[in-house]
N, CA, C and O of each residue as an XYZ file, in Angstrom:
944
protein
N     111.915     63.493    178.121
C     110.972     63.578    177.008
C     111.495     64.444    175.887
O     111.267     64.187    174.705
N     112.213     65.491    176.303
C     112.765     66.356    175.278
C     113.786     65.624    174.441
O     113.844     65.799    173.224
N     114.596     64.800    175.091
C     115.595     64.040    174.331
C     114.935     63.041    173.401
O     115.372     62.841    172.268
N     113.897     62.430    173.887
C     113.188     61.482    173.021
C     112.580     62.189    171.827
O     112.622     61.694    170.701
N     112.010     63.368    172.097
C     111.430     64.119    170.987
C     112.467     64.521    169.972
O     112.230     64.467    168.765
N     113.631     64.929    170.472
C     114.689     65.291    169.522
C     115.122     64.104    168.691
O     115.319     64.204    167.480
N     115.267     62.979    169.367
C     115.655     61.781    168.620
C     114.616     61.396    167.605
O     114.934     60.924    166.514
N     113.337     61.606    167.982
C     112.292     61.272    167.022
C     112.313     62.166    165.813
O     112.083     61.711    164.692
N     112.587     63.439    166.030
C     112.667     64.354    164.896
C     113.840     64.011    163.993
O     113.735     64.064    162.767
N     114.957     63.660    164.613
C     116.121     63.299    163.793
C     115.857     62.047    162.977
O     116.234     61.953    161.809
N     115.195     61.077    163.621
C     114.892     59.832    162.913
C     113.914     60.074    161.768
O     114.029     59.461    160.707
N     112.942     60.978    161.988
C     111.940     61.253    160.960
C     112.537     61.991    159.765
O     112.047     61.834    158.647
N     113.578     62.787    159.973
C     114.160     63.595    158.906
C     115.183     62.865    158.054
O     115.787     63.463    157.163
N     115.385     61.588    158.315
C     116.277     60.844    157.424
C     115.706     60.849    156.005
O     114.514     60.601    155.822
N     116.539     61.127    155.001
C     115.996     61.294    153.629
C     115.284     60.075    153.104
O     114.194     60.172    152.541
N     115.916     58.900    153.294
C     115.301     57.721    152.663
C     113.996     57.343    153.339
O     113.092     56.822    152.685
N     113.881     57.596    154.639
C     112.618     57.312    155.312
C     111.545     58.324    154.939
O     110.369     57.982    154.823
N     111.960     59.576    154.751
C     111.002     60.604    154.372
C     110.438     60.336    152.987
O     109.245     60.526    152.748
N     111.294     59.895    152.080
C     110.804     59.579    150.736
C     109.855     58.391    150.770
O     108.849     58.355    150.062
N     110.203     57.410    151.620
C     109.353     56.223    151.704
C     107.980     56.552    152.256
O     106.959     56.048    151.787
N     107.982     57.426    153.284
C     106.697     57.810    153.880
C     105.861     58.623    152.921
O     104.648     58.427    152.832
N     106.500     59.545    152.195
C     105.762     60.360    151.226
C     105.164     59.501    150.128
O     104.038     59.732    149.687
N     105.937     58.494    149.684
C     105.411     57.631    148.626
C     104.223     56.821    149.119
O     103.295     56.538    148.362
N     104.260     56.447    150.406
C     103.119     55.692    150.941
C     101.879     56.564    151.004
O     100.776     56.117    150.691
N     102.067     57.810    151.411
C     100.912     58.699    151.506
C     100.341     59.017    150.132
O      99.129     59.170    149.984
N     101.201     59.116    149.131
C     100.701     59.411    147.791
C      99.951     58.224    147.204
O      99.060     58.400    146.373
N     100.309     57.011    147.634
C      99.721     55.819    147.045
C      98.483     55.330    147.793
O      97.991     54.232    147.530
N      97.981     56.137    148.722
C      96.774     55.748    149.435
C      95.698     56.802    149.231
O      95.998     57.993    149.156
N      94.452     56.370    149.141
C      93.344     57.290    148.967
C      92.842     57.748    150.338
O      93.351     57.260    151.348
N      91.871     58.658    150.423
C      91.385     59.136    151.732
C      90.856     58.043    152.630
O      90.876     58.218    153.848
N      90.381     56.917    152.104
C      89.861     55.836    152.933
C      90.949     54.890    153.438
O      90.671     53.947    154.180
N      92.179     55.150    153.031
C      93.262     54.295    153.505
C      93.566     53.129    152.609
O      94.474     52.349    152.896
N      92.826     52.989    151.524
C      93.087     51.884    150.614
C      94.276     52.200    149.715
O      94.487     53.343    149.309
N      95.023     51.186    149.424
C      96.248     51.376    148.644
C      95.916     51.481    147.162
O      95.080     50.751    146.628
N      96.603     52.415    146.527
C      96.431     52.600    145.087
C      97.652     52.077    144.347
O      98.622     51.628    144.959
N      97.589     52.141    143.039
C      98.696     51.683    142.222
C      99.880     52.629    142.283
O      99.788     53.682    142.915
N     100.977     52.288    141.652
C     102.176     53.139    141.667
C     101.887     54.472    141.005
O     101.094     54.541    140.067
N     102.519     55.526    141.481
C     102.277     56.851    140.887
C     102.764     56.912    139.455
O     103.744     56.263    139.090
N     102.084     57.680    138.665
C     102.474     57.850    137.270
C     103.718     58.699    137.154
O     103.862     59.728    137.815
N     104.608     58.246    136.301
C     105.826     59.014    136.063
C     105.515     60.210    135.198
O     104.764     60.087    134.230
N     106.072     61.373    135.519
C     105.822     62.553    134.678
C     106.430     62.379    133.305
O     107.478     61.754    133.145
N     105.765     62.934    132.332
C     106.233     62.843    130.953
C     107.477     63.677    130.795
O     107.464     64.883    131.041
N     108.559     63.033    130.381
C     109.822     63.748    130.259
C     109.762     64.729    129.112
O     108.925     64.622    128.216
N     110.667     65.685    129.160
C     110.688     66.703    128.118
C     111.093     66.138    126.779
O     110.610     66.584    125.738
N     112.008     65.124    126.797
C     112.437     64.552    125.527
C     111.311     63.803    124.849
O     111.136     63.904    123.635
N     110.519     63.026    125.649
C     109.418     62.294    125.040
C     108.328     63.235    124.558
O     107.718     63.001    123.514
N     108.076     64.311    125.320
C     107.061     65.265    124.873
C     107.500     65.987    123.615
O     106.684     66.269    122.738
N     108.795     66.290    123.522
C     109.290     66.934    122.316
C     109.160     66.024    121.118
O     108.785     66.465    120.032
N     109.474     64.725    121.317
C     109.360     63.797    120.194
C     107.924     63.645    119.744
O     107.655     63.502    118.552
N     106.977     63.675    120.712
C     105.570     63.579    120.329
C     105.137     64.801    119.542
O     104.425     64.684    118.544
N     105.568     65.981    119.992
C     105.204     67.197    119.284
C     105.809     67.231    117.898
O     105.173     67.687    116.948
N     107.068     66.739    117.775
C     107.700     66.741    116.467
C     107.056     65.750    115.523
O     106.974     65.994    114.319
N     106.588     64.607    116.073
C     105.971     63.624    115.193
C     104.641     64.103    114.648
O     104.173     63.606    113.624
N     104.018     65.077    115.333
C     102.744     65.594    114.834
C     102.934     66.510    113.642
O     102.029     66.635    112.817
N     104.084     67.155    113.529
C     104.308     68.107    112.447
C     105.192     67.530    111.359
O     106.070     66.712    111.632
N     104.960     67.958    110.115
C     105.755     67.430    109.005
C     107.161     67.973    109.007
O     108.031     67.411    108.342
N     107.421     69.065    109.746
C     108.756     69.626    109.769
C     109.757     68.723    110.461
O     110.963     68.890    110.279
N     109.270     67.742    111.276
C     110.181     66.833    111.944
C     110.828     65.886    110.952
O     111.939     65.416    111.199
N     110.177     65.593    109.846
C     110.705     64.679    108.847
C     111.303     65.421    107.660
O     112.289     64.952    107.092
N     110.759     66.531    107.274
C     111.231     67.275    106.115
C     112.091     68.452    106.585
O     111.607     69.304    107.330
N     113.350     68.513    106.163
C     114.228     69.624    106.587
C     113.866     70.912    105.858
O     114.498     71.265    104.863
N     112.870     71.600    106.344
C     112.323     72.754    105.643
C     113.349     73.884    105.522
O     113.458     74.512    104.469
N     114.093     74.142    106.583
C     115.054     75.244    106.540
C     116.153     74.987    105.521
O     116.537     75.894    104.783
N     116.666     73.750    105.471
C     117.689     73.419    104.472
C     117.128     73.478    103.060
O     117.829     73.877    102.131
N     115.862     73.082    102.889
C     115.248     73.123    101.566
C     115.087     74.560    101.077
O     115.386     74.862     99.921
N     114.618     75.441    101.951
C     114.449     76.847    101.567
C     115.804     77.488    101.274
O     115.932     78.266    100.330
N     116.807     77.164    102.076
C     118.148     77.714    101.851
C     118.698     77.273    100.507
O     119.222     78.090     99.750
N     118.583     75.991    100.208
C     119.077     75.496     98.919
C     118.308     76.102     97.758
O     118.903     76.436     96.734
N     116.992     76.250     97.899
C     116.198     76.846     96.822
C     116.602     78.297     96.579
O     116.729     78.718     95.429
N     116.805     79.062     97.642
C     117.183     80.473     97.490
C     118.546     80.620     96.827
O     118.734     81.477     95.964
N     119.496     79.781     97.232
C     120.846     79.903     96.688
C     120.933     79.383     95.256
O     121.672     79.945     94.448
N     120.199     78.330     94.926
C     120.195     77.870     93.539
C     119.501     78.882     92.627
O     119.914     79.081     91.485
N     118.457     79.514     93.132
C     117.796     80.577     92.360
C     118.761     81.740     92.127
O     118.850     82.265     91.017
N     119.478     82.137     93.169
C     120.444     83.230     93.020
C     121.585     82.841     92.088
O     122.037     83.656     91.284
N     122.052     81.600     92.193
C     123.140     81.161     91.327
C     122.753     81.131     89.864
O     123.532     81.557     89.011
N     121.569     80.639     89.560
C     121.118     80.620     88.167
C     120.896     82.034     87.639
O     121.171     82.307     86.471
N     120.405     82.928     88.482
C     120.206     84.321     88.062
C     121.535     84.983     87.733
O     121.653     85.683     86.727
N     122.529     84.763     88.573
C     123.864     85.336     88.313
C     124.442     84.769     87.024
O     125.035     85.499     86.230
N     124.270     83.465     86.818
C     124.797     82.851     85.605
C     124.119     83.411     84.356
O     124.784     83.647     83.347
N     122.814     83.624     84.411
C     122.113     84.186     83.255
C     122.550     85.621     82.962
O     122.778     85.991     81.810
N     122.662     86.420     84.017
C     123.075     87.816     83.819
C     124.469     87.889     83.239
O     124.724     88.671     82.323
N     125.373     87.083     83.763
C     126.724     87.091     83.231
C     126.756     86.629     81.776
O     127.497     87.179     80.962
N     125.952     85.620     81.454
C     125.913     85.146     80.072
C     125.430     86.209     79.105
O     125.942     86.306     77.990
N     124.446     87.016     79.512
C     123.960     88.074     78.617
C     124.982     89.197     78.486
O     125.112     89.798     77.420
N     125.696     89.477     79.550
C     126.747     90.507     79.459
C     127.845     90.052     78.500
O     128.332     90.843     77.693
N     128.235     88.775     78.587
C     129.259     88.243     77.678
C     128.770     88.274     76.241
O     129.534     88.617     75.338
N     127.518     87.924     76.014
C     126.968     87.949     74.654
C     126.940     89.373     74.085
O     127.201     89.571     72.899
N     126.630     90.350     74.918
C     126.614     91.732     74.455
C     128.021     92.214     74.100
O     128.195     92.962     73.138
N     128.994     91.804     74.849
C     130.365     92.199     74.534
C     130.838     91.553     73.247
O     131.556     92.177     72.466
N     130.446     90.312     73.018
C     130.840     89.646     71.783
C     130.164     90.277     70.567
O     130.726     90.294     69.472
N     128.958     90.793     70.772
C     128.249     91.427     69.657
C     128.701     92.867     69.404
O     128.255     93.503     68.449
N     129.586     93.377     70.261
C     130.108     94.724     70.076
C     129.377     95.788     70.846
O     129.747     96.957     70.738
N     128.347     95.457     71.628
C     127.613     96.446     72.410
C     128.386     96.779     73.678
O     129.123     95.949     74.211
N     128.207     97.987     74.141
C     128.871     98.435     75.351
C     128.194     97.812     76.574
O     126.969     97.730     76.661
N     129.038     97.376     77.516
C     128.492     96.726     78.703
C     127.766     97.700     79.613
O     126.874     97.306     80.364
N     128.147     98.983     79.548
C     127.531     99.966     80.425
C     126.498    100.839     79.700
O     126.199    101.943     80.157
N     125.968    100.374     78.615
C     124.983    101.150     77.877
C     123.659    101.178     78.632
O     123.449    100.406     79.568
N     122.764    102.080     78.214
C     121.480    102.218     78.881
C     120.556    101.046     78.608
O     119.572    100.850     79.321
N     120.864    100.270     77.590
C     120.000     99.142     77.256
C     120.357     97.882     78.036
O     119.689     96.858     77.892
N     121.402     97.944     78.859
C     121.843     96.741     79.551
C     120.814     96.274     80.579
O     120.463     95.094     80.611
N     120.332     97.185     81.415
C     119.394     96.795     82.466
C     118.073     96.285     81.879
O     117.601     95.233     82.310
N     117.459     96.978     80.923
C     116.229     96.412     80.325
C     116.460     95.063     79.664
O     115.597     94.186     79.709
N     117.639     94.897     79.041
C     117.929     93.612     78.395
C     118.035     92.486     79.421
O     117.582     91.366     79.185
N     118.637     92.803     80.555
C     118.782     91.783     81.598
C     117.427     91.404     82.187
O     117.159     90.227     82.430
N     116.579     92.397     82.415
C     115.292     92.138     83.059
C     114.286     91.504     82.105
O     113.565     90.581     82.484
N     114.234     91.999     80.866
C     113.217     91.516     79.938
C     113.555     90.144     79.381
O     112.655     89.341     79.133
N     114.815     89.864     79.183
C     115.219     88.594     78.585
C     115.599     87.532     79.613
O     116.121     86.475     79.259
N     115.339     87.815     80.875
C     115.695     86.833     81.905
C     114.733     85.650     81.856
O     113.518     85.829     81.783
N     115.284     84.450     81.894
C     114.487     83.224     81.857
C     114.073     82.878     83.287
O     114.749     82.112     83.973
N     112.949     83.457     83.725
C     112.477     83.213     85.078
C     112.025     81.773     85.279
O     112.128     81.244     86.386
N     111.528     81.132     84.227
C     111.105     79.743     84.349
C     112.301     78.838     84.633
O     112.207     77.896     85.420
N     113.426     79.137     83.984
C     114.639     78.359     84.259
C     115.102     78.572     85.694
O     115.501     77.617     86.360
N     115.054     79.812     86.181
C     115.465     80.094     87.558
C     114.549     79.397     88.561
O     115.021     78.853     89.560
N     113.248     79.412     88.301
C     112.314     78.724     89.187
C     112.499     77.210     89.110
O     112.305     76.505     90.101
N     112.869     76.718     87.946
C     113.116     75.286     87.815
C     114.302     74.870     88.685
O     114.257     73.827     89.337
N     115.350     75.670     88.696
C     116.499     75.365     89.541
C     116.153     75.534     91.027
O     116.642     74.779     91.868
N     115.313     76.520     91.346
C     114.904     76.692     92.737
C     114.082     75.499     93.221
O     114.230     75.061     94.362
N     113.222     74.980     92.361
C     112.441     73.801     92.748
C     113.335     72.585     92.931
O     113.080     71.742     93.791
N     114.380     72.496     92.123
C     115.351     71.411     92.314
C     116.035     71.532     93.677
O     116.207     70.531     94.374
N     116.420     72.740     94.056
C     117.052     72.935     95.353
C     116.120     72.635     96.510
O     116.532     72.060     97.517
N     114.851     73.028     96.364
C     113.895     72.841     97.457
C     113.476     71.381     97.610
O     113.420     70.867     98.727
N     113.186     70.720     96.511
C     112.634     69.377     96.583
C     113.683     68.279     96.628
O     113.456     67.224     97.221
N     114.832     68.520     96.005
C     115.801     67.438     95.833
C     117.127     67.710     96.543
O     117.521     66.961     97.437
N     117.813     68.781     96.145
C     119.174     68.953     96.658
C     119.203     69.263     98.156
O     119.990     68.668     98.893
N     118.362     70.180     98.608
C     118.378     70.547    100.021
C     118.080     69.374    100.935
O     118.910     69.049    101.784
N     116.922     68.720    100.801
C     116.625     67.571    101.668
C     117.567     66.392    101.448
O     117.970     65.728    102.402
N     117.920     66.132    100.181
C     118.759     64.968     99.902
C     120.163     65.102    100.454
O     120.672     64.171    101.078
N     120.800     66.244    100.237
C     122.163     66.429    100.737
C     122.193     66.499    102.259
O     123.137     66.016    102.883
N     121.162     67.098    102.861
C     121.125     67.147    104.325
C     120.994     65.737    104.903
O     121.658     65.418    105.889
N     120.158     64.895    104.313
C     120.033     63.509    104.775
C     121.350     62.754    104.592
O     121.707     61.912    105.416
N     122.062     63.055    103.521
C     123.347     62.405    103.265
C     124.388     62.814    104.309
O     125.095     61.958    104.841
N     124.489     64.097    104.602
C     125.453     64.561    105.604
C     125.108     64.021    106.991
O     126.005     63.667    107.757
N     123.833     63.956    107.314
C     123.427     63.419    108.609
C     123.738     61.933    108.707
O     124.127     61.446    109.769
N     123.568     61.209    107.599
C     123.893     59.786    107.569
C     125.382     59.560    107.797
O     125.770     58.666    108.548
N     126.216     60.371    107.147
C     127.658     60.227    107.330
C     128.074     60.532    108.766
O     128.938     59.847    109.315
N     127.481     61.532    109.371
C     127.825     61.868    110.754
C     127.381     60.782    111.729
O     128.040     60.556    112.744
N     126.277     60.113    111.431
C     125.840     59.026    112.302
C     126.741     57.812    112.160
O     127.018     57.130    113.147
N     127.199     57.534    110.959
C     128.096     56.393    110.748
C     129.500     56.668    111.277
O     130.157     55.764    111.793
N     129.959     57.904    111.153
C     131.311     58.281    111.594
C     131.223     59.527    112.455
O     131.533     60.621    111.982
N     130.808     59.390    113.709
C     130.578     60.576    114.542
C     131.855     61.264    115.009
O     131.841     62.471    115.251
N     132.951     60.537    115.141
C     134.180     61.125    115.649
C     134.874     61.947    114.566
O     134.957     61.540    113.408
N     135.369     63.111    114.973
C     136.022     64.014    114.039
C     137.515     63.668    113.978
O     138.347     64.318    114.611
N     137.827     62.636    113.207
C     139.209     62.223    113.024
C     139.606     62.418    111.570
O     138.762     62.631    110.700
N     140.900     62.340    111.326
C     141.400     62.516    109.960
C     140.923     61.400    109.047
O     140.603     61.633    107.881
N     140.877     60.195    109.581
C     140.423     59.057    108.764
C     138.945     59.218    108.414
O     138.560     59.031    107.260
N     138.126     59.558    109.388
C     136.689     59.724    109.129
C     136.436     60.853    108.140
O     135.598     60.721    107.249
N     137.154     61.961    108.290
C     136.956     63.069    107.367
C     137.385     62.689    105.948
O     136.737     63.079    104.977
N     138.479     61.927    105.830
C     138.927     61.491    104.504
C     137.905     60.571    103.848
O     137.656     60.656    102.645
N     137.315     59.687    104.659
C     136.294     58.784    104.111
C     135.062     59.571    103.683
O     134.475     59.282    102.640
N     134.666     60.557    104.474
C     133.507     61.373    104.116
C     133.749     62.136    102.826
O     132.868     62.196    101.968
N     134.923     62.715    102.679
C     135.235     63.466    101.465
C     135.231     62.541    100.257
O     134.706     62.896     99.202
N     135.815     61.356    100.408
C     135.856     60.400     99.293
C     134.457     59.942     98.906
O     134.113     59.914     97.725
N     133.655     59.584     99.899
C     132.285     59.157     99.598
C     131.460     60.291     99.006
O     130.579     60.062     98.177
N     131.747     61.493     99.428
C     131.008     62.635     98.881
C     131.263     62.799     97.387
O     130.378     63.222     96.643
N     132.477     62.462     96.950
C     132.806     62.619     95.535
C     132.336     61.449     94.685
O     131.928     61.639     93.539
N     132.388     60.247     95.233
C     132.064     59.072     94.408
C     130.613     58.619     94.562
O     130.140     57.793     93.782
N     129.894     59.156     95.570
C     128.484     58.786     95.754
C     127.573     59.985     95.520
O     126.727     59.962     94.626
N     127.748     61.039     96.329
C     126.859     62.200     96.188
C     127.100     62.935     94.882
O     126.143     63.374     94.244
N     128.351     63.081     94.467
C     128.652     63.808     93.228
C     127.936     63.228     92.013
O     127.225     63.962     91.327
N     128.099     61.927     91.717
C     127.371     61.355     90.578
C     125.852     61.446     90.717
O     125.149     61.630     89.724
N     125.340     61.316     91.951
C     123.893     61.424     92.143
C     123.387     62.826     91.820
O     122.337     62.985     91.199
N     124.137     63.839     92.244
C     123.732     65.223     91.965
C     123.746     65.489     90.464
O     122.812     66.086     89.931
N     124.789     65.053     89.790
C     124.873     65.265     88.333
C     123.735     64.547     87.616
O     123.110     65.113     86.719
N     123.465     63.306     88.007
C     122.401     62.545     87.357
C     121.040     63.200     87.582
O     120.226     63.277     86.662
N     120.794     63.670     88.803
C     119.494     64.278     89.104
C     119.336     65.621     88.401
O     118.257     65.928     87.896
N     120.400     66.425     88.362
C     120.316     67.724     87.689
C     120.027     67.549     86.204
O     119.167     68.237     85.654
N     120.733     66.641     85.557
C     120.488     66.395     84.129
C     119.048     65.924     83.902
O     118.366     66.409     82.999
N     118.596     64.983     84.720
C     117.244     64.458     84.546
C     116.190     65.525     84.840
O     115.179     65.611     84.143
N     116.428     66.336     85.872
C     115.466     67.382     86.238
C     115.304     68.408     85.121
O     114.183     68.788     84.781
N     116.413     68.852     84.555
C     116.342     69.835     83.476
C     115.708     69.251     82.216
O     114.858     69.889     81.596
N     116.112     68.059     81.843
C     115.537     67.448     80.642
C     114.061     67.136     80.816
O     113.301     67.174     79.848
N     113.647     66.826     82.043
C     112.234     66.567     82.289
C     111.410     67.826     82.074
O     110.370     67.776     81.417
N     111.858     68.955     82.617
C     111.131     70.208     82.461
C     111.184     70.721     81.026
O     110.253     71.388     80.573
N     112.248     70.421     80.318
C     112.359     70.866     78.926
C     111.679     69.920     77.950
O     111.612     70.213     76.756
N     111.175     68.793     78.433
C     110.538     67.821     77.554
C     111.518     67.100     76.659
O     111.192     66.766     75.520
N     112.741     66.851     77.169
C     113.787     66.208     76.367
C     114.312     64.956     77.064
O     115.518     64.711     77.085
N     113.418     64.176     77.624
C     113.863     62.964     78.291
C     114.490     61.968     77.330
O     115.327     61.160     77.733
N     114.096     62.015     76.068
C     114.689     61.101     75.088
C     116.168     61.389     74.852
O     116.909     60.509     74.414
N     116.603     62.618     75.140
C     118.012     62.980     74.970
C     118.845     62.725     76.216
O     120.052     62.966     76.213
N     118.216     62.242     77.278
C     118.925     62.067     78.535
C     120.038     61.024     78.457
O     121.113     61.286     78.996
N     119.862     59.866     77.830
C     120.980     58.909     77.760
C     122.220     59.480     77.081
O     123.336     59.271     77.555
N     122.037     60.189     75.989
C     123.199     60.783     75.325
C     123.820     61.888     76.168
O     125.030     62.107     76.111
N     122.992     62.592     76.958
C     123.501     63.612     77.857
C     124.385     62.984     78.925
O     125.455     63.503     79.241
N     123.935     61.875     79.474
C     124.753     61.165     80.449
C     126.062     60.684     79.836
O     127.128     60.810     80.439
N     125.966     60.140     78.648
C     127.139     59.555     78.016
C     128.188     60.600     77.657
O     129.386     60.338     77.763
N     127.752     61.773     77.236
C     128.694     62.783     76.762
C     129.182     63.725     77.856
O     130.326     64.176     77.811
N     128.339     64.029     78.832
C     128.669     65.112     79.766
C     128.827     64.684     81.220
O     129.449     65.408     81.996
N     128.289     63.539     81.614
C     128.284     63.183     83.035
C     129.696     62.970     83.579
O     130.081     63.610     84.557
N     130.454     62.095     82.970
C     131.801     61.801     83.468
C     132.745     62.996     83.367
O     133.456     63.267     84.334
N     132.795     63.727     82.248
C     133.658     64.925     82.222
C     133.293     65.958     83.281
O     134.174     66.586     83.867
N     131.991     66.136     83.529
C     131.580     67.087     84.562
C     132.035     66.637     85.937
O     132.482     67.453     86.743
N     131.923     65.339     86.214
C     132.344     64.809     87.507
C     133.847     64.953     87.709
O     134.291     65.424     88.756
N     134.627     64.553     86.721
C     136.082     64.617     86.856
C     136.582     66.056     86.901
O     137.518     66.367     87.638
N     135.969     66.926     86.122
C     136.379     68.326     86.108
C     136.058     69.005     87.437
O     136.741     69.947     87.838
N     135.025     68.528     88.112
C     134.640     69.144     89.374
C     135.474     68.711     90.559
O     135.392     69.331     91.619
N     136.282     67.656     90.414
C     137.091     67.202     91.538
C     138.033     68.290     92.032
O     138.241     68.417     93.238
N     138.599     69.064     91.142
C     139.576     70.080     91.537
C     138.955     71.183     92.395
O     139.652     71.858     93.152
N     137.664     71.356     92.271
C     136.973     72.373     93.070
C     136.289     71.768     94.289
O     136.394     72.312     95.388
N     135.593     70.651     94.109
C     134.741     70.127     95.174
C     135.495     69.335     96.224
O     135.009     69.198     97.347
N     136.670     68.808     95.895
C     137.440     68.105     96.926
C     137.917     69.065     98.017
O     137.700     68.773     99.193
N     138.559     70.204     97.690
C     138.898     71.149     98.775
C     137.679     71.699     99.505
O     137.709     71.880    100.723
N     136.607     71.964     98.763
C     135.388     72.470     99.403
C     134.818     71.438    100.374
O     134.358     71.799    101.458
N     134.842     70.171    100.003
C     134.326     69.118    100.880
C     135.190     68.960    102.130
O     134.672     68.646    103.202
N     136.495     69.175    102.005
C     137.360     69.107    103.185
C     136.968     70.184    104.188
O     136.883     69.921    105.388
N     136.733     71.387    103.698
C     136.275     72.461    104.585
C     134.890     72.136    105.140
O     134.613     72.392    106.312
N     134.025     71.575    104.304
C     132.657     71.294    104.714
C     132.610     70.306    105.877
O     131.903     70.533    106.859
N     133.359     69.215    105.768
C     133.326     68.200    106.813
C     134.263     68.512    107.974
O     134.076     67.991    109.074
N     135.257     69.347    107.747
C     136.212     69.633    108.801
C     135.864     70.826    109.666
O     136.256     70.870    110.832
N     135.124     71.811    109.119
C     134.897     73.052    109.861
C     133.425     73.448    109.966
O     133.064     74.185    110.883
N     132.582     72.994    109.074
C     131.193     73.452    109.023
C     130.301     72.494    109.809
O     130.380     71.284    109.595
N     129.453     72.994    110.712
C     128.525     72.105    111.431
C     127.455     71.546    110.499
O     127.231     72.065    109.405
N     126.806     70.490    110.946
C     125.821     69.799    110.111
C     124.691     70.725    109.670
O     124.262     70.669    108.518
N     124.210     71.567    110.563
C     123.065     72.423    110.238
C     123.367     73.452    109.163
O     122.443     73.978    108.544
N     124.646     73.754    108.924
C     125.020     74.793    107.957
C     125.674     74.230    106.697
O     126.099     75.003    105.838
N     125.766     72.931    106.564
C     126.481     72.352    105.419
C     125.730     72.534    104.103
O     126.351     72.772    103.067
N     124.428     72.427    104.130
C     123.670     72.633    102.898
C     123.847     74.065    102.405
O     124.032     74.293    101.209
N     123.792     75.023    103.315
C     123.978     76.422    102.934
C     125.382     76.662    102.418
O     125.563     77.392    101.443
N     126.377     76.064    103.049
C     127.765     76.253    102.620
C     127.992     75.675    101.229
O     128.563     76.342    100.367
N     127.554     74.451    101.006
C     127.773     73.822     99.705
C     126.952     74.501     98.613
O     127.408     74.599     97.473
N     125.758     74.966     98.938
C     124.952     75.681     97.946
C     125.598     77.017     97.586
O     125.547     77.440     96.431
N     126.201     77.677     98.561
C     126.908     78.925     98.278
C     128.126     78.673     97.404
O     128.415     79.446     96.490
N     128.837     77.589     97.686
C     130.009     77.257     96.860
C     129.612     76.891     95.429
O     130.379     77.114     94.493
N     128.417     76.330     95.265
C     127.977     75.986     93.912
C     127.775     77.227     93.054
O     127.894     77.158     91.831
N     127.470     78.368     93.684
C     127.354     79.617     92.922
C     128.697     79.989     92.314
O     128.779     80.342     91.138
N     129.756     79.908     93.125
C     131.092     80.203     92.619
C     131.543     79.164     91.589
O     132.239     79.498     90.631
N     131.143     77.905     91.791
C     131.509     76.867     90.835
C     130.841     77.104     89.483
O     131.491     76.973     88.446
N     129.568     77.447     89.479
C     128.876     77.723     88.221
C     129.463     78.946     87.521
O     129.576     78.982     86.296
N     129.835     79.953     88.325
C     130.451     81.139     87.736
C     131.812     80.795     87.113
O     132.143     81.247     86.017
N     132.582     79.992     87.836
C     133.889     79.570     87.309
C     133.731     78.715     86.071
O     134.500     78.844     85.119
N     132.738     77.843     86.079
C     132.521     76.965     84.933
C     132.099     77.754     83.704
O     132.570     77.487     82.599
N     131.216     78.720     83.894
C     130.782     79.531     82.748
C     131.909     80.410     82.234
O     132.000     80.665     81.033
N     132.764     80.875     83.131
C     133.919     81.683     82.705
C     134.887     80.851     81.890
O     135.403     81.317     80.875
N     135.138     79.638     82.315
C     136.080     78.754     81.609
C     135.543     78.371     80.230
O     136.289     78.355     79.251
N     134.256     78.066     80.159
C     133.683     77.657     78.893
C     133.552     78.787     77.896
O     133.520     78.555     76.687
N     133.475     80.026     78.404
C     133.292     81.166     77.508
C     134.599     81.618     76.872
O     134.581     82.440     75.956
N     135.734     81.098     77.339
C     137.021     81.533     76.782
C     137.304     80.824     75.468
O     138.341     81.061     74.849
């Protein structure tokens, strides 16, 4: 009897039989009647997707928008301050005089800075992030060919779009939409071609070394240096 009992215990402990027996017990009610198949537990991925679909942050890249708005605001502020310092030097005033700080603070165009920040928050941040994500989905492998295609498309697609939107955004806020066609005709192409020498190397670093989540911040930071370089070149 002991041997039979041992054999019975060994037979009962087989994994596949134990799972089968447990499933039968779960699928029957106290009266012995059979119930339907057990419900599958909600996976973490599906629950996460449901939670994300309830919030607007799942569709709108809020962090990239805030980052772009902050950096465009800082870039425009730096450009304005530098422009006033250059104007004071041209007028013969000392750059380190006591009137420099009040002049910078009182004559600062805060509306222009907020206008650029709104452009970064509403347009550049979400738009560029969607563009970079689209390129990564189309070309997920990090190869030399894919990176070259991304850099090229960034210059011939995103570059003209950014220039067109910036010109339109500024003219819209200034109430000069009637001057927009002439602005495009005179300044759009020279700005695009002149920017190739700066944005092509920056784009190589962006697609080759910077992760997707940080690309908007990286390119927005580089735009500060680009605006500073552009204002320096034009002031000579």
